[in-house]
Phi, psi and omega in degrees: 000139181212150174299148184216166174228153178290153178301332182272354179287153177293163182302332180296326177292322178293320176296317179297320178297316178298318181293319180298322179287314183297324182282344184091352182298318181297319179297318178296317179298320177298316180299317180295315179297315180298316179300320180293317179295320181293323183271332182221072182297155174096007178273159173273168178301318180294321177294323176295319178301313180296315183295328185259347183082010177287155173305144193299335180267347185302310179299326178295334177275318189276327182299317176297327176295318177294323177296315180296333177276357178081018183264332178225162177226158175281141172255196178294151172280146176206172178288125180285135179292340182268311186266338184077008180248159174297132183215152176287144174259164185233138181225157175296144174286143177296124181078001182264003182282000000 
């Protein structure tokens, strides 16, 4: 698993992804997000950020990486308690804990 940037993102995003992975920051953020999803399933990325103290965009970056690794899955969309907008929820993957 590695931090990533979209092919359409500028080179600065790709550099930031490499730095986040090399520094270990991305791995720590993934661990924090996964622990929150495992203990309190059904939160949105913004709710996870508030609950864990992560920078507000970190869960939005790390949760898809965890999903691609088969550790979490998307749940139903609902109104986020933090942003007030419709947002995807996150749950542990069956057998992925």
